[in-house]
C-alpha positions in Angstrom: 0.0 0.0 0.0 1.1 3.6 -0.8 -0.5 6.8 0.4 0.2 10.3 -1.0 -0.2 13.4 1.3 -0.1 16.8 -0.3 0.5 19.8 2.1 -0.6 23.2 1.1 3.0 24.3 1.6 6.0 21.9 1.3 6.9 18.7 -0.4 4.5 16.0 -1.4 5.2 12.8 0.4 4.7 9.1 -0.5 4.1 6.9 2.6 3.8 3.2 3.4 0.7 3.2 5.7 1.9 -0.1 7.2 4.7 1.5 9.1 4.2 5.3 8.6 7.6 5.7 6.9 8.0 8.3 4.2 9.6 6.7 1.1 10.5 9.9 -0.7 10.1 13.7 -0.5 8.6 14.2 -4.0 8.0 17.4 -5.8 10.4 19.3 -3.7 8.8 22.7 -4.1 7.0 23.5 -7.3 6.4 27.0 -5.9 5.9 26.1 -2.2 2.1 25.6 -2.6 0.4 22.5 -3.9 -3.1 22.4 -5.2 -3.6 18.7 -5.8 -1.8 15.4 -6.0 -3.0 12.0 -7.4 -1.7 8.6 -8.4 -2.0 7.3 -11.9 -4.4 4.3 -12.2 -1.4 1.9 -12.4 0.1 3.5 -9.2 3.5 3.9 -10.7 3.5 7.7 -11.2 2.2 10.7 -9.4 0.6 13.9 -10.9 1.0 17.1 -8.9 -0.5 20.5 -9.7 0.7 23.7 -8.0 -1.3 26.8 -7.2 0.9 28.7 -9.6 -0.4 26.6 -12.5 2.4 24.1 -13.0 1.9 20.4 -13.3 4.5 17.7 -13.0 4.7 13.9 -13.1 6.9 12.0 -10.7 7.9 8.3 -10.4 6.5 6.7 -7.2 9.1 4.0 -6.7 12.3 6.1 -6.9 10.9 9.6 -6.5 12.4 10.5 -9.9 11.1 13.4 -12.0 9.3 12.2 -15.1 8.1 15.3 -16.9 6.5 18.7 -16.6 3.3 19.3 -18.6 3.8 21.9 -21.3 1.1 24.6 -20.7 -0.9 25.5 -23.8 0.4 28.9 -24.9 1.8 29.5 -21.5 -1.5 29.3 -19.7 -1.8 28.2 -16.0 -3.0 24.6 -15.5 -5.9 24.7 -13.0 -6.6 20.9 -12.7 -5.6 17.7 -14.3 -6.2 13.9 -14.1 -4.9 10.8 -15.7 -6.6 8.7 -18.4 -7.7 5.3 -17.2 -4.8 3.6 -18.9 -2.3 6.1 -17.4 -0.9 7.1 -20.7 -2.4 10.6 -21.1 -3.4 13.5 -18.9 -6.3 15.9 -19.4 -6.6 19.2 -17.6 -8.2 22.6 -17.5 -6.2 25.7 -18.2 -6.6 29.4 -18.2 -8.1 31.1 -21.3 -11.2 29.0 -21.8 -9.3 25.9 -22.8 -8.5 22.3 -21.8 -5.7 20.2 -23.1 -4.5 16.6 -23.4 -0.9 15.7 -22.6 1.4 12.7 -23.0 1.9 11.4 -19.4 5.5 10.2 -20.1 6.9 13.3 -22.0 4.6 16.1 -20.9 4.0 17.1 -24.6 0.7 18.8 -25.3 -1.1 16.5 -27.7 -4.4 18.4 -28.2 -5.9 21.8 -27.2 -9.6 21.7 -26.6 -10.9 25.1 -27.5 -14.6 26.2 -27.8 -15.8 27.4 -24.3 -16.4 31.1 -24.0 -15.2 31.3 -20.4 -12.7 29.5 -18.1 -12.8 25.7 -17.9 -13.3 24.4 -14.4 -12.6 20.7 -14.8 -11.9 18.0 -17.4 -11.9 14.2 -17.3 -11.7 11.1 -19.6 -14.5 8.7 -20.2 -14.0 5.1 -18.7 -12.8 3.9 -22.1 -10.6 7.0 -22.7 -12.4 7.8 -26.0 -14.1 11.0 -24.8 -13.3 14.0 -22.7 -15.9 16.0 -20.7 -15.2 19.6 -19.8 -17.1 21.9 -17.4 -17.0 25.7 -17.8 -17.9 29.0 -16.3 -19.9 29.7 -19.5 -22.8 27.6 -18.1 -22.0 24.7 -20.4 -20.3 21.3 -20.4 -18.8 19.9 -23.6 -17.8 16.5 -24.9 -14.7 16.0 -27.1 -13.1 13.1 -29.0 -10.0 12.3 -26.9 -7.8 11.1 -29.8 -8.3 14.0 -32.3 -9.6 16.7 -30.0 -12.7 17.2 -32.1 -15.8 18.8 -30.5 -18.6 16.2 -30.1 -21.5 17.6 -28.1 -22.5 20.6 -26.0 -24.5 19.9 -22.8 -26.7 23.0 -22.5 -29.3 23.5 -19.8 -27.6 25.0 -16.6 -28.2 28.6 -15.8 -25.0 29.3 -14.0 -21.3 28.1 -13.8 -20.8 24.4 -14.2 -18.3 23.3 -11.6 -17.7 19.7 -12.5 -18.5 17.0 -15.1 -18.0 13.3 -14.6 -18.8 10.1 -16.6 -20.8 7.2 -15.2 -18.8 4.0 -14.6 -19.9 2.5 -17.9 -19.5 5.8 -19.8 -23.1 6.0 -21.1 -24.0 9.1 -19.0 -22.4 12.3 -17.9 -23.3 14.2 -14.7 -22.7 17.9 -14.2 -22.8 19.9 -11.0 -23.6 23.6 -11.2 -23.7 26.9 -9.2 -27.4 27.0 -10.2 -28.0 24.5 -7.3 -28.7 21.6 -9.6 -27.1 18.5 -11.1 -28.0 17.2 -14.5 -27.5 13.8 -16.1 -26.9 13.7 -19.8 -26.8 11.0 -22.5 -23.1 10.8 -23.5 -24.0 9.9 -27.1 -26.8 12.2 -27.9 -26.2 15.0 -25.4 -29.8 14.9 -24.3 -30.6 15.9 -20.7 -32.1 12.9 -19.0 -32.6 14.1 -15.4 -32.3 17.3 -13.4 -31.8 17.1 -9.7 -32.7 20.4 -8.1 -33.6 20.2 -4.4 -30.4 21.7 -3.0 -30.6 25.3 -1.6 -27.0 26.3 -2.4 -24.6 25.7 -5.3 -23.2 22.2 -6.0 -19.5 21.6 -6.2 -19.5 18.0 -7.2 -21.6 15.0 -8.3 -20.8 11.4 -9.0 -22.4 8.0 -9.8 -22.5 4.9 -7.6 -20.4 2.0 -8.9 -23.6 0.2 -10.2 -25.0 3.5 -11.7 -28.3 3.1 -9.8 -27.6 6.1 -7.6 -26.2 9.6 -7.8 -24.3 11.6 -5.1 -24.4 15.4 -5.0 -22.4 17.6 -2.6 -23.5 21.1 -2.0 -22.6 24.3 -0.2 -26.0 24.0 1.7 -24.3 21.6 4.1 -25.8 18.3 2.8 -24.8 15.4 0.7 -27.8 13.9 -1.2 -28.2 10.4 -2.6 -30.7 10.2 -5.6 -32.2 7.2 -7.3 -31.5 7.3 -11.0 -34.6 5.3 -12.0 -37.1 7.6 -10.3 -35.1 10.9 -10.0 -36.1 11.2 -6.4 -33.9 12.1 -3.4 -33.5 8.9 -1.3 -31.2 10.3 1.4 -29.9 13.7 2.8 -26.7 13.2 4.8 -25.7 16.0 7.1 -22.3 17.6 7.2 -20.7 19.0 10.3 -20.6 22.8 10.4 -22.7 23.0 7.2 -19.6 22.5 5.0 -18.9 19.5 2.7 -15.2 19.2 2.0 -15.4 15.8 0.3 -18.0 13.1 -0.4 -17.8 9.8 -2.3 -19.2 6.4 -2.7 -17.0 3.5 -1.6 -15.7 1.5 -4.6 -18.0 -1.4 -3.6 -21.0 0.9 -3.4 -21.9 0.0 0.1 -20.9 3.2 2.0 -20.7 6.9 1.5 -17.8 9.0 2.9 -18.5 12.6 4.1 -15.7 14.9 5.2 -17.0 18.2 6.5 -16.3 21.2 8.7 -15.0 19.2 11.6 -12.0 17.1 12.8 -13.6 13.8 11.7 -14.8 11.8 8.7 -18.2 10.0 8.8 -19.1 6.8 6.9 -22.8 6.3 6.1 -24.7 3.3 4.7 -25.4 4.0 1.1 -28.9 2.4 1.3 -30.4 3.5 4.5 -28.1 6.4 5.5 -27.2 5.1 9.0 -23.9 6.5 10.3 -21.7 3.4 10.6 -18.4 4.9 11.7 -16.9 8.3 12.9 -13.2 8.4 12.0 -11.8 10.9 14.6 -8.4 12.0 15.6 -7.5 15.1 13.7 -7.2 18.4 15.6 -8.3 20.6 12.8 -10.8 20.4 9.9 -10.4 17.6 7.4 -9.8 19.0 4.0 -10.0 15.8 1.9 -10.7 12.1 2.3 -10.7 9.0 0.0 -11.3 5.2 0.1 -8.7 2.7 -0.8 -9.5 0.7 -4.0 -11.1 -2.2 -2.1 -13.1 0.0 0.3 -11.3 -1.2 3.4 -9.3 1.8 4.2 -9.9 5.6 4.4 -7.2 8.2 4.0 -7.9 11.7 5.4 -5.9 14.9 5.1 -6.3 17.8 7.5 -5.4 21.4 8.2 -3.6 20.1 11.3 -0.7 19.1 9.1 -1.3 15.3 9.3 -2.8 12.5 7.1 -4.4 9.5 8.8 -5.3 6.0 7.7 -8.4 4.5 9.2 -10.0 1.1 8.9 -13.4 1.5 7.2 -14.5 -1.7 8.9 -13.6 -0.9 12.6 -13.1 2.8 12.5 -9.7 2.4 14.2 -6.9 4.8 13.2 -4.1 2.5 11.9 -1.5 5.2 11.1 -0.9 8.9 11.6 1.4 10.4 9.0 3.1 13.7 9.8 5.8 15.8 8.5 7.0 19.5 8.2 3.7 20.8 7.0 1.0 23.0 8.5 -1.9 22.1 6.2 -2.4 18.8 4.3 -5.0 19.3 1.5 -5.0 15.9 -0.4 -4.7 12.3 0.5 -5.1 9.1 -1.6 -4.4 5.4 -1.1 -3.2 3.0 -3.9 -2.0 -0.6 -4.0 1.7 -1.0 -4.4 1.1 -4.5 -5.9 -0.8 -3.3 -8.9 0.8 -4.7 -12.0 -0.2 -6.1 -15.4 0.0 -9.7 -16.7 1.7 -10.2 -20.0 -1.0 -12.5 -21.2 -3.8 -10.1 -20.3 -2.4 -6.5 -20.7 -5.8 -4.9 -20.4 -6.4 -6.0 -16.8 -4.5 -6.3 -13.5 -2.8 -9.6 -12.9 -5.0 -11.7 -10.6 -2.0 -12.8 -8.5 -1.1 -9.1 -8.0 -4.6 -8.2 -6.9 -4.8 -11.1 -4.6 -1.6 -10.2 -2.9 -2.7 -6.6 -2.6 -6.0 -7.6 -1.0 -4.2 -9.8 1.5 -2.0 -6.8 2.4 -5.0 -4.5 2.7 -7.0 -7.0 4.9 -4.0 -7.3 7.2 -3.6 -3.6 7.6 -7.3 -2.7 7.7 -8.4 -5.1 10.4 -6.4 -5.9 13.6 -5.6 -9.6 14.1 -7.5 -9.7 17.4 -10.6 -8.2 15.8 -13.6 -10.5 15.3 -13.9 -9.2 11.8 -10.3 -10.2 10.8 -10.3 -12.0 7.5 -14.0 -11.5 6.9 -14.8 -7.8 6.4 -18.4 -7.0 6.0 -18.8 -5.9 2.4 -20.5 -7.3 -0.7 -18.6 -10.0 -2.6 -19.7 -8.7 -5.9 -21.1 -5.6 -7.4 -23.2 -5.1 -10.5 -21.4 -2.9 -13.0 -23.9 -2.7 -15.8 -27.0 -0.6 -16.0 -30.2 -2.6 -16.8 -32.4 -1.9 -19.8 -35.2 -1.1 -17.3 -33.1 1.6 -15.7 -32.2 3.1 -19.0 -35.8 3.1 -20.0 -36.8 4.7 -16.7 -34.5 7.6 -17.4 -36.8 8.5 -20.3 -39.9 8.5 -18.1 -41.1 11.6 -16.3 -40.0 12.0 -12.7 -42.7 11.3 -10.1 -41.8 12.9 -6.8 -43.4 12.4 -3.4 -45.0 15.3 -1.7 -41.9 15.9 0.5 -39.8 16.3 -2.6 -42.2 18.7 -4.3 -41.9 21.1 -1.3 -38.1 20.6 -1.1 -38.5 19.2 2.4 -36.0 16.4 3.0 -36.8 15.8 6.6 -38.5 12.5 5.8 -35.3 11.4 4.2 -32.8 12.8 6.7 -30.3 10.1 7.7 -29.7 9.1 11.3 -26.7 11.1 12.6 -23.8 10.0 14.7 -23.3 11.5 18.1 -25.4 14.3 19.5 -28.6 15.3 17.8 -28.1 18.4 15.6 -30.4 20.8 13.9 -30.8 20.7 10.2 -27.5 22.1 8.6 -27.9 25.8 7.9 -25.3 25.8 5.2 -22.8 28.7 4.7 -23.3 32.2 3.5 -22.9 33.4 0.0 -19.7 35.3 1.0 -18.2 32.1 2.4 -19.2 30.2 -0.8 -17.4 32.9 -2.9 -14.4 32.8 -0.7 -14.1 29.0 -0.9 -14.5 29.1 -4.7 -11.9 31.8 -5.0 -9.4 29.7 -3.0 -10.1 26.6 -5.1 -9.5 28.7 -8.3 -13.2 28.7 -9.2 
């Protein structure tokens, strides 16, 4: 197992969560301030973006510099992410553009021009054939990844589109907007299939569940909502401490939802009934980011207290605290160090490597003396395809219950861990604008 922790100021570190040792001090000061850091899907390289708009790729094993992404026409790079095969990188840049780079050389392969205002985010489709971009011009766009040709415009939002993401099978695209809504689009036709509009404040992200049956939205109104794709109705409204949602995500197995908010802890909720299963505590300042490990057994958290922590998602126990010469850690992620490809099946991870990684994760995630050791409570298999019935349901009109028509989510409010709290009040417009400005939005 490897974990990356990215402090706001200082060097990005690669750790082994098993013993808390730092392997290398990577990216030894792009400009002293780091915006984000993420592993490639194969876990062999690390992509780091600085606040100044520079992006670099580093080798994980030796900490060697690989390349710096060539900015299109000298523009600042705002965000970037790997393709699913790890060979290319797509990112948003200043000047209403996005770009595609070679992940090994940093050469700019294609410039995606067509938006009329700044691009906020960009990502590849699961098969790496399409790119989705979200922009301040109220639109999202789809592009052919290989040639950079414009494919479709996703038009319907009435304010800035903060993010765009593909469904796991790549058939749909979800967008989250400052107009307080999320929309789901057909990735082939560009048709809007669903509009989810019960939040009271702007949305900063939206994502699909692994089985594509549900949608998660995170808003500045202090809630995370889970929606059913077939009906378009809100199934759950999960509260966030302090009315601030810093991070929210489904677990890779689809069984849990992670919510990091305006507090020193991370909460894990059941994805079906919304019960709070675990409170991952220990930080002494707000948690800025959190993420599941690939097999859903571990949770990495990054905090403004200058530390990153690794918790067991099964028991809630803190397994390791990672600290260094940093005041604010703003990103954290866990990857398997055993991920490798088999020569006979280059399109998929070698089964032996995955089995070895799972044994390592199980040993770290669950103490030997735990009654759950060796038998974590999680589904053995997950459905990864959308049924024809679900696809047909998306064409049908949304039928909402009375509570949904009035925007009252009390009937769907999830049980909360700890002391009873009032409904989250959210944050002020001024706070929203300040947070967006800090994030470069």
